[in-house]
PAZAPA-4460 file (N, C-alpha, C; in steps of 0.05 Angstrom, whole numbers, plus 32768, in hexadecimal, padded with zeros to 4 digits):
% residues 244
    n_x    n_y    n_z   ca_x   ca_y   ca_z    c_x    c_y    c_z   seq   type   mol
   8011   7FE8   8000   8000   7FFF   8000   8011   8018   8000     1      M     A
   800C   802C   7FEE   801C   8044   7FEC   8015   8058   8001     2      I     A
   8029   806B   8006   8023   8081   8019   801B   8099   8008     3      K     A
   8006   80A6   8010   7FFC   80BD   8001   8008   80D7   800B     4      V     A
   8015   80E6   7FF8   8022   80FF   7FFE   800C   8115   7FFC     5      D     A
   8000   811C   8012   7FEA   812F   8013   7FF1   814B   8009     6      K     A
   800B   8152   800C   8013   816D   8004   8015   8170   7FE6     7      E     A
   8017   815B   7FD6   801A   815D   7FBA   8001   8154   7FAB     8      N     A
   7FEB   8153   7FB7   7FD2   814B   7FA9   7FC4   8165   7F9D     9      L     A
   7FB8   8161   7F86   7FA9   8177   7F7A   7F8D   817A   7F84    10      S     A
   7F83   8166   7F93   7F6A   8168   7FA0   7F6D   815F   7FBE    11      I     A
   7F5B   8169   7FCE   7F5D   8163   7FEB   7F50   8149   7FF1    12      K     A
   7F5A   813C   8005   7F4E   8123   800F   7F35   812C   801E    13      L     A
   7F1E   8120   8016   7F04   8129   8021   7EF2   8112   8023    14      S     A
   7EDA   8116   8031   7EC6   8101   8034   7EB9   80FD   8018    15      R     A
   7EB7   8111   8008   7EAC   810E   7FED   7EBD   80FB   7FDE    16      E     A
   7ED8   8100   7FDF   7EE9   80EE   7FD0   7EE8   80D3   7FDA    17      L     A
   7EE8   80CE   7FF6   7EE6   80B5   8002   7ECD   80A6   7FF8    18      A     A
   7EB6   80B4   7FF8   7E9D   80A8   7FEF   7E9F   80A0   7FD2    19      Y     A
   7EAB   80B0   7FC1   7EAF   80AA   7FA4   7EBE   8091   7FA1    20      W     A
   7ED4   808F   7FB1   7EE5   8075   7FAE   7ED4   805D   7FB6    21      V     A
   7EC4   805F   7FCB   7EB4   8048   7FD3   7EA1   803F   7FBE    22      G     A
   7E94   8053   7FB0   7E81   804D   7F9B   7E90   8041   7F83    23      V     A
   7EA6   804B   7F7B   7EB3   8041   7F62   7EC0   8026   7F67    24      V     A
   7EC8   8021   7F80   7ED3   8006   7F86   7EBE   7FF0   7F89    25      Q     A
   7EA6   7FF8   7F8E   7E91   7FE4   7F92   7E80   7FE1   7F79    26      S     A
   7E74   7FF6   7F70   7E60   7FF3   7F5A   7E6A   7FFF   7F40    27      D     A
   7E82   800B   7F40   7E8C   8015   7F28   7E9F   8002   7F19    28      G     A
   7EA7   800A   7F02   7EBA   7FFA   7EF2   7ECF   800C   7EE5    29      S     A
   7EE8   8001   7EE4   7EFE   8010   7ED7   7F08   7FFF   7EC0    30      F     A
   7F06   800A   7EA8   7F09   7FFA   7E90   7F1B   8009   7E7B    31      K     A
   7F2A   7FF9   7E6D   7F3A   8003   7E57   7F2A   8002   7E3C    32      R     A
   7F2C   8016   7E2C   7F1E   8016   7E13   7F32   801C   7DFC    33      Y     A
   7F2B   8013   7DE4   7F3D   8018   7DCD   7F2B   801E   7DB4    34      F     A
   7F31   8034   7DA7   7F23   803C   7D8F   7F32   8032   7D76    35      N     A
   7F27   801E   7D68   7F35   8013   7D51   7F39   8026   7D3B    36      K     A
   7F27   8039   7D38   7F29   804D   7D22   7F40   8060   7D25    37      K     A
   7F42   806A   7D3E   7F55   807F   7D44   7F70   8073   7D52    38      T     A
   7F6D   805B   7D5C   7F84   804F   7D6A   7F87   805B   7D86    39      G     A
   7F73   8069   7D8F   7F76   8076   7DA9   7F6F   8062   7DBF    40      Y     A
   7F7F   8061   7DD4   7F7A   8050   7DEB   7F78   8061   7E04    41      Q     A
   7F64   805A   7E15   7F5F   8069   7E2C   7F53   8058   7E42    42      G     A
   7F4A   8066   7E58   7F3D   8058   7E6E   7F24   8068   7E76    43      F     A
   7F10   805B   7E7F   7EF9   8068   7E89   7EEE   805A   7EA3    44      H     A
   7EE0   806A   7EB1   7ED1   8060   7EC8   7EB4   8061   7EC2    45      I     A
   7EA6   804B   7EC9   7E89   8049   7EC3   7E7A   8042   7EDB    46      S     A
   7E63   804D   7EDF   7E50   8046   7EF5   7E35   8041   7EE8    47      L     A
   7E2E   8028   7EE6   7E16   801F   7EDA   7E03   8015   7EEF    48      N     A
   7DEB   8022   7EF3   7DDA   801A   7F0A   7DBD   8018   7F01    49      V     A
   7DAD   800C   7F13   7D90   800A   7F0F   7D84   8024   7F1A    50      S     A
   7D6A   8029   7F15   7D5D   8041   7F1E   7D5F   8042   7F3C    51      E     A
   7D5F   802D   7F4A   7D5F   802C   7F67   7D79   803A   7F72    52      K     A
   7D8F   8039   7F62   7DA8   8043   7F6B   7DAF   805E   7F5C    53      S     A
   7D9C   806A   7F50   7DA0   8082   7F40   7DAA   8099   7F51    54      L     A
   7DA1   809D   7F6A   7DAB   80B2   7F7B   7DC9   80B0   7F80    55      L     A
   7DD1   8096   7F83   7DED   8092   7F89   7DFE   809B   7F6F    56      M     A
   7DF4   8094   7F58   7E01   809B   7F40   7E03   80B9   7F3C    57      Q     A
   7DED   80C7   7F42   7DED   80E4   7F40   7E00   80F1   7F54    58      L     A
   7E03   80E7   7F6B   7E16   80F1   7F7F   7E32   80EB   7F76    59      K     A
   7E36   80D4   7F6A   7E50   80CC   7F60   7E58   80E0   7F49    60      F     A
   7E45   80E5   7F37   7E49   80F7   7F21   7E50   8114   7F2B    61      K     A
   7E41   811D   7F3F   7E46   8137   7F4A   7E62   813A   7F57    62      E     A
   7E6A   8125   7F65   7E85   8126   7F71   7E9B   8125   7F5B    63      I     A
   7E96   8113   7F47   7EAA   8111   7F30   7EAE   812C   7F23    64      S     A
   7E98   813B   7F1E   7E9A   8154   7F10   7EA9   8169   7F23    65      E     A
   7EA3   8168   7F3D   7EAF   817B   7F4F   7ECC   8175   7F54    66      K     A
   7ED4   815D   7F57   7EF0   8157   7F5F   7F02   8154   7F47    67      L     A
   7EF7   8146   7F32   7F08   813F   7F1B   7F02   814E   7F01    68      F     A
   7EEF   8162   7F03   7EE8   8173   7EED   7EDF   8162   7ED4    69      K     A
   7ED0   814D   7ED9   7EC7   813C   7EC4   7EB1   8149   7EB5    70      T     A
   7EAE   8141   7E9B   7E98   814B   7E8A   7E8C   8133   7E7D    71      V     A
   7E75   812A   7E87   7E67   8113   7E7E   7E4A   8112   7E87    72      A     A
   7E39   8105   7E7A   7E1E   8103   7E82   7E15   80E7   7E89    73      K     A
   7E03   80E5   7E9B   7DF7   80CA   7E9F   7DDE   80C7   7E8F    74      N     A
   7DDA   80AF   7E84   7DC3   80AB   7E72   7DB6   8091   7E77    75      Y     A
   7D9C   808F   7E71   7D8E   8076   7E74   7D92   8065   7E5B    76      K     A
   7D97   804B   7E5F   7D9C   803A   7E4A   7D82   8034   7E3B    77      E     A
   7D84   802E   7E21   7D6D   8029   7E11   7D5D   8010   7E1A    78      R     A
   7D6C   7FFB   7E20   7D5F   7FE2   7E29   7D63   7FE0   7E48    79      S     A
   7D4D   7FDA   7E55   7D4E   7FD6   7E71   7D4B   7FF0   7E81    80      G     A
   7D4C   7FEF   7E9A   7D48   8006   7EAC   7D61   800D   7EBA    81      N     A
   7D77   8011   7EAB   7D91   8017   7EB7   7D9B   8032   7EAC    82      R     A
   7DAE   803C   7EBC   7DB9   8056   7EB6   7DD8   8054   7EB7    83      Y     A
   7DE5   8061   7EA4   7E02   805E   7EA1   7E0F   8079   7EA3    84      D     A
   7E25   807A   7EB1   7E36   8092   7EB3   7E53   808A   7EAE    85      Y     A
   7E60   8098   7E9C   7E7A   808E   7E94   7E8B   80A7   7E8C    86      K     A
   7EA5   80A7   7E94   7EB7   80BD   7E8C   7ED3   80B4   7E8A    87      F     A
   7EE2   80C0   7E7A   7F00   80B9   7E76   7F10   80C2   7E8E    88      S     A
   7F24   80B1   7E94   7F34   80B7   7EAC   7F51   80B4   7EA6    89      V     A
   7F58   80B4   7E8C   7F76   80B0   7E86   7F87   80C6   7E91    90      I     A
   7F7D   80DF   7E92   7F8C   80F5   7E9F   7F8D   80F3   7EBC    91      R     A
   7F7B   80E3   7EC8   7F7A   80E1   7EE5   7F8A   80CA   7EF1    92      L     A
   7F95   80B8   7EE0   7FA4   80A1   7EEB   7FBA   80A7   7EFD    93      L     A
   7FCB   80BC   7EF8   7FE0   80C2   7F0A   7FD5   80CC   7F25    94      P     A
   7FBF   80D9   7F26   7FB3   80E3   7F3E   7FA7   80CB   7F4E    95      L     A
   7F9A   80B8   7F3F   7F8F   80A2   7F4E   7FA7   8091   7F5C    96      F     A
   7FBD   8090   7F4E   7FD4   8081   7F59   7FDE   8090   7F73    97      K     A
   7FE0   80AA   7F72   7FE8   80BA   7F89   7FD5   80B6   7FA1    98      K     A
   7FBA   80B3   7F9A   7FA5   80B2   7FAE   7FA1   8096   7FB8    99      L     A
   7FB2   8082   7FAE   7FAE   8066   7FB7   7F92   805C   7FB1   100      D     A
   7F86   8065   7F9A   7F6C   805B   7F91   7F71   8044   7F7E   101      I     A
   7F69   802C   7F88   7F6D   8014   7F79   7F51   800A   7F6E   102      R     A
   7F51   8001   7F56   7F38   7FF9   7F49   7F38   7FDA   7F47   103      F     A
   7F20   7FD0   7F41   7F1E   7FB2   7F40   7F12   7FA7   7F58   104      G     A
   7F0D   7F8D   7F58   7F00   7F7E   7F6E   7F15   7F6F   7F7D   105      D     A
   7F14   7F70   7F99   7EFF   7F7C   7FAA   7F07   7F9A   7FB1   106      P     A
   7EF5   7FA7   7FC0   7EFB   7FC3   7FC8   7F13   7FC3   7FDC   107      P     A
   7F26   7FD7   7FD8   7F3C   7FDB   7FE9   7F3E   7FF7   7FF3   108      R     A
   7F39   7FFD   800B   7F38   8019   8015   7F53   8026   8012   109      P     A
   7F53   803F   8008   7F6D   804F   8006   7F79   8053   8020   110      P     A
   7F93   8055   8021   7FA2   8057   803A   7F99   806F   804B   111      V     A
   7F92   8085   803D   7F8C   809E   804A   7F70   809D   8059   112      W     A
   7F61   8088   8053   7F47   8085   8061   7F4A   8078   807C   113      C     A
   7F60   8069   8080   7F62   8058   8096   7F68   8063   80B1   114      L     A
   7F70   807D   80B2   7F75   808B   80CA   7F61   80A1   80D1   115      N     A
   7F4A   80A0   80C3   7F36   80B5   80C7   7F1A   80AA   80C6   116      S     A
   7F0C   80AC   80DC   7EF0   80A3   80DD   7EDE   80B0   80C9   117      N     A
   7EE2   80CA   80C6   7ED2   80D9   80B2   7ED6   80CF   8095   118      K     A
   7EEE   80CA   808E   7EF5   80C0   8072   7EED   80A4   806F   119      L     A
   7EF3   8093   8082   7EED   8076   807F   7ECE   8072   807F   120      F     A
   7EC1   8081   8091   7EA4   8080   8092   7E96   8086   8078   121      G     A
   7EA0   809C   806A   7E96   80A4   8050   7E9C   808F   803B   122      A     A
   7EB5   8085   803C   7EBE   806F   802A   7EAB   8057   802C   123      Y     A
   7EA6   804F   8045   7E95   8037   804A   7E78   803D   8042   124      L     A
   7E70   8055   8044   7E55   805D   803A   7E53   8059   801C   125      A     A
   7E68   805F   800D   7E68   805A   7FF1   7E69   803C   7FEA   126      G     A
   7E76   802D   7FFA   7E75   800F   7FF6   7E5A   8005   7FFA   127      I     A
   7E4D   800D   8011   7E33   8003   8017   7E1F   800C   8001   128      I     A
   7E1F   8026   7FF9   7E0E   802F   7FE3   7E13   801D   7FCA   129      D     A
   7E2B   8016   7FC3   7E30   8008   7FAB   7E2A   7FEA   7FAD   130      G     A
   7E37   7FDD   7FBE   7E34   7FBE   7FBF   7E29   7FB4   7FDA   131      D     A
   7E1F   7FC5   7FEB   7E16   7FBD   8005   7DF8   7FB9   8006   132      G     A
   7DF0   7FA8   8019   7DD4   7FA3   8020   7DD2   7FA7   803E   133      T     A
   7DBB   7FB3   8046   7DB5   7FB9   8062   7D9B   7FAB   8068   134      V     A
   7D9C   7F97   807A   7D84   7F87   8081   7D80   7F86   80A0   135      K     A
   7D67   7F86   80A8   7D61   7F83   80C4   7D56   7F67   80C8   136      I     A
   7D62   7F59   80DB   7D59   7F3C   80E2   7D4F   7F3B   80FE   137      H     A
   7D3A   7F2B   8102   7D30   7F27   811D   7D1B   7F3A   8126   138      G     A
   7D07   7F31   8135   7CF2   7F43   813F   7CF6   7F4B   815C   139      K     A
   7CFA   7F37   816E   7CFE   7F3C   8188   7D19   7F4A   818E   140      K     A
   7D2E   7F41   8182   7D48   7F4D   8185   7D53   7F53   816A   141      Y     A
   7D4A   7F69   815D   7D52   7F6E   8141   7D70   7F74   813E   142      P     A
   7D7B   7F6C   8128   7D99   7F72   8122   7D99   7F7D   8106   143      Q     A
   7DAB   7F90   8103   7DB0   7F9D   80EA   7DC9   7F93   80DD   144      C     A
   7DC6   7F85   80C7   7DDA   7F75   80BA   7DE2   7F83   80A0   145      H     A
   7DFE   7F89   809D   7E07   7F97   8085   7E18   7F82   8076   146      I     A
   7E12   7F7E   805D   7E21   7F6B   804D   7E2C   7F78   8034   147      K     A
   7E44   7F74   802D   7E52   7F7E   8016   7E5C   7F67   8005   148      I     A
   7E52   7F66   7FEC   7E59   7F50   7FDA   7E6D   7F57   7FC5   149      T     A
   7E82   7F46   7FC2   7E96   7F4A   7FAD   7E9D   7F30   7FA0   150      S     A
   7EAE   7F31   7F8C   7EB5   7F19   7F7E   7ECC   7F0A   7F8B   151      G     A
   7EDA   7F18   7F9D   7EF2   7F0D   7FAB   7EF2   7F15   7FC8   152      N     A
   7F03   7F08   7FD8   7F05   7F0E   7FF4   7F0B   7F2C   7FF8   153      R     A
   7EFF   7F38   800C   7F03   7F55   8011   7F13   7F57   802A   154      Q     A
   7F2C   7F4C   802A   7F3C   7F4B   8043   7F44   7F67   804C   155      D     A
   7F4D   7F79   803A   7F55   7F93   8044   7F3D   7FA3   804F   156      E     A
   7F26   7FA0   8042   7F0D   7FAD   804C   7F05   7FA1   8066   157      L     A
   7F07   7F87   8069   7F01   7F7A   8082   7F10   7F85   8099   158      K     A
   7F2A   7F87   8095   7F3C   7F91   80AB   7F35   7FAE   80B1   159      M     A
   7F30   7FBE   809C   7F2B   7FDA   80A1   7F11   7FDE   80B1   160      A     A
   7EFC   7FCF   80A9   7EE2   7FD2   80B8   7EE5   7FC7   80D5   161      I     A
   7EF3   7FB2   80D9   7EF7   7FA7   80F3   7F07   7FBB   8106   162      S     A
   7F1A   7FC8   80F9   7F2B   7FDB   8108   7F1C   7FF5   810E   163      T     A
   7F0F   8000   80FA   7F04   801A   80FB   7EE8   8019   810D   164      M     A
   7ED8   8005   8108   7EBF   8002   8116   7EC1   7FF1   812E   165      L     A
   7ED8   7FE4   8132   7EDD   7FD3   814A   7EC8   7FBF   814D   166      K     A
   7EC3   7FAF   8136   7EAD   7F9C   8138   7EB6   7F81   8129   167      C     A
   7EA6   7F6D   812E   7EAA   7F54   811F   7EA3   7F57   8102   168      W     A
   7EB3   7F4B   80F0   7EAE   7F4C   80D4   7EB2   7F2E   80C9   169      V     A
   7E9E   7F24   80BB   7EA0   7F09   80B0   7EA4   7F0A   8091   170      G     A
   7EB1   7EF5   8086   7EB4   7EF4   8069   7EAB   7ED8   8061   171      V     A
   7E98   7ED7   804E   7E8E   7EBC   8047   7E8C   7EB9   8029   172      Y     A
   7E9B   7EA5   801E   7E9A   7EA1   8001   7E82   7E90   7FFA   173      P     A
   7E78   7E94   7FE1   7E60   7E84   7FD8   7E61   7E81   7FBA   174      G     A
   7E4D   7E72   7FAF   7E4A   7E6F   7F93   7E2D   7E75   7F8A   175      E     A
   7E29   7E7E   7F73   7E0E   7E84   7F69   7E0C   7E79   7F4D   176      K     A
   7DF4   7E73   7F46   7DEE   7E68   7F2A   7DDA   7E7A   7F1D   177      T     A
   7DDF   7E83   7F04   7DCC   7E93   7EF5   7DC9   7E87   7ED9   178      N     A
   7DB3   7E8E   7ECC   7DAC   7E86   7EB1   7DB3   7E9C   7E9F   179      M     A
   7DC2   7E98   7E89   7DC8   7EAC   7E76   7DC6   7E9F   7E5A   180      L     A
   7DB3   7EA9   7E4B   7DAD   7E9E   7E30   7DAA   7E80   7E30   181      N     A
   7D9C   7E77   7E44   7D97   7E59   7E45   7DAD   7E49   7E51   182      G     A
   7DC4   7E56   7E59   7DDB   7E48   7E63   7DDC   7E4D   7E81   183      K     A
   7DE6   7E3A   7E90   7DEA   7E3D   7EAC   7E06   7E48   7EB1   184      I     A
   7E06   7E5F   7EBF   7E1F   7E6D   7EC6   7E24   7E6C   7EE3   185      I     A
   7E3A   7E61   7EEB   7E41   7E5F   7F07   7E56   7E75   7F0E   186      K     A
   7E52   7E82   7F25   7E66   7E96   7F2C   7E6B   7E95   7F4A   187      G     A
   7E81   7EA0   7F54   7E88   7EA1   7F6F   7E86   7EBE   7F7A   188      K     A
   7E80   7EC0   7F93   7E7F   7EDB   7FA0   7E88   7ED7   7FBE   189      Y     A
   7E8E   7EED   7FCA   7E95   7EEE   7FE6   7E86   7F04   7FF4   190      V     A
   7E78   7EFD   800A   7E69   7F10   8019   7E7A   7F19   8032   191      D     A
   7E7C   7F32   8036   7E87   7F3E   804E   7E70   7F48   8060   192      L     A
   7E6F   7F40   8079   7E58   7F46   808A   7E60   7F52   80A5   193      E     A
   7E51   7F65   80AE   7E55   7F71   80C8   7E3A   7F7D   80D2   194      F     A
   7E38   7F86   80EA   7E1F   7F8E   80F5   7E21   7FAB   8100   195      Y     A
   7E0A   7FB8   80FF   7E07   7FD2   810E   7DFF   7FCA   812A   196      C     A
   7E0F   7FCE   813D   7E0A   7FC5   8159   7E0C   7FDB   816E   197      S     A
   7E06   7FD3   8186   7E09   7FE7   819D   7E25   7FF2   819F   198      K     A
   7E3A   7FE3   8197   7E56   7FED   8198   7E5C   8000   8183   199      K     A
   7E50   7FFE   816B   7E59   800F   8155   7E43   8022   8149   200      N     A
   7E2A   8022   8155   7E15   8031   8147   7E1C   804E   8146   201      F     A
   7E2B   8058   8159   7E32   8076   8159   7E45   807B   8141   202      K     A
   7E55   8068   813A   7E66   806B   8122   7E55   806E   8109   203      Y     A
   7E40   805E   8108   7E2E   805F   80F2   7E20   807A   80F0   204      F     A
   7E17   8085   8108   7E0A   809F   8109   7E1C   80B6   8100   205      I     A
   7E35   80B4   8109   7E47   80CC   8105   7E56   80CA   80E9   206      N     A
   7E5C   80B1   80E0   7E70   80B1   80CB   7E65   80A1   80B1   207      F     A
   7E50   8092   80B4   7E48   8083   809C   7E2B   808C   8092   208      I     A
   7E18   808C   80A3   7DFD   8092   809A   7DFB   80AD   808C   209      I     A
   7E07   80C3   8096   7E04   80DD   8088   7E0E   80DE   806B   210      P     A
   7E1F   80CA   8064   7E2B   80CB   8049   7E1F   80B6   8036   211      Y     A
   7E0B   80A8   803F   7DFC   8095   802C   7DEB   80A5   801A   212      L     A
   7DED   80A0   8000   7DDD   80AE   7FED   7DC2   80A0   7FE8   213      A     A
   7DC1   8087   7FED   7DA8   8077   7FE8   7D96   8079   8000   214      L     A
   7D7F   8086   7FFD   7D6F   808D   8014   7D65   8074   8022   215      E     A
   7D5E   805E   8012   7D52   8047   8020   7D66   8039   8031   216      Y     A
   7D80   8039   802B   7D95   802E   803C   7D99   803F   8055   217      K     A
   7D99   805A   8050   7D9C   806D   8067   7D85   806C   807A   218      R     A
   7D6D   8069   806F   7D55   8068   8081   7D54   804E   8090   219      A     A
   7D5C   8039   8084   7D5B   801F   8093   7D6E   801F   80AA   220      R     A
   7D86   8029   80A6   7D99   802B   80BC   7D90   803E   80D2   221      L     A
   7D86   8055   80C9   7D7C   806A   80DC   7D66   805F   80ED   222      T     A
   7D52   8053   80E1   7D3B   8049   80F0   7D42   8033   8103   223      N     A
   7D55   8021   80FA   7D60   800D   810C   7D6C   8018   8126   224      F     A
   7D7E   802B   8121   7D8D   8037   8137   7D7A   8046   814B   225      I     A
   7D67   8054   813F   7D54   8062   8150   7D43   8050   8162   226      N     A
   7D39   803A   8155   7D28   8028   8164   7D39   8015   8176   227      K     A
   7D4F   800D   816E   7D5E   7FF9   817E   7D6E   8005   8193   228      R     A
   7D7A   801D   818F   7D8C   8028   81A3   7D83   8043   81AF   229      F     A
   7D75   8051   81A1   7D6F   806E   81AC   7D52   8072   81B6   230      L     A
   7D40   8062   81AD   7D24   8066   81B4   7D1F   8065   81D1   231      E     A
   7D2C   8054   81E0   7D28   8052   81FD   7D31   806B   820C   232      K     A
   7D42   807A   81FF   7D4E   8092   820C   7D3B   80AB   8206   233      E     A
   7D26   80A7   81F8   7D13   80BC   81F3   7D15   80C7   81D7   234      G     A
   7D01   80D6   81CD   7D01   80E0   81B2   7D18   80F3   81AC   235      P     A
   7D21   8102   81C0   7D38   8114   81BC   7D51   8106   81B5   236      K     A
   7D53   80ED   81BA   7D6B   80DE   81B4   7D6A   80D3   8196   237      R     A
   7D54   80D6   818A   7D52   80CB   816D   7D62   80E0   815C   238      E     A
   7D6C   80D5   8146   7D7B   80E7   8134   7D70   80E4   8117   239      F     A
   7D75   80F8   8108   7D6F   80F8   80EB   7D87   8100   80DC   240      Q     A
   7D8A   80F5   80C4   7DA2   80FC   80B4   7D98   8105   8098   241      V     A
   7DAA   8113   808B   7DA5   811C   8070   7DBE   8117   805F   242      F     A
   7DB9   810F   8046   7DCF   8109   8036   7DE2   8121   8031   243      A     A
   7DFC   811C   8030   7E0D   8132   802C   7E0E   813B   800E   244      F     A
***
């Protein structure tokens, strides 16, 4: 892992940047392209989402324009109910290297996120918005379960969550079977799992929930914390959050 020289960066380390990295490492893609006619070779970042995740894409686009001065539009695909946002990043590759931003699966938090609750919380919010699920289990003793799915083991992310949130983190490999054009396609995945608990719910309140762009995930966590941990202390203890 490289050391980031903060003094020689053209942009500041921020929660917006941390959230952007979380999204691009989870739901985004980094690809090389080649134009046969012109011989031009470049790289682009793409974020292709369903309508349910459109707010995340719009926030990602807003941050990209602000930090990296990108000029691109998101558009709805002709077939299906999906939206694509894509822009060239060939000029940004040296900056990404300086920032320790690594692409591909699984997500790997940048080194500059690991000593800051504010930065890591925003980064984790991007990961949860992108590839995370938030579920509530149990009626008598409800638990809030967060799961992040990748194609490979998320060992660096597991260690970071365990250290920063001071909680148990499990990693579970699995296999799935899908049908594609009449053929059975088998694939492997790895789930990373942890809980919003009495020990770490304040971390969620202060550093993760405010930076979630997807309202339904933000509301699920907020309602769980209010009912499970704060309701007994009276209505004044309840909290509300708004997306940054």
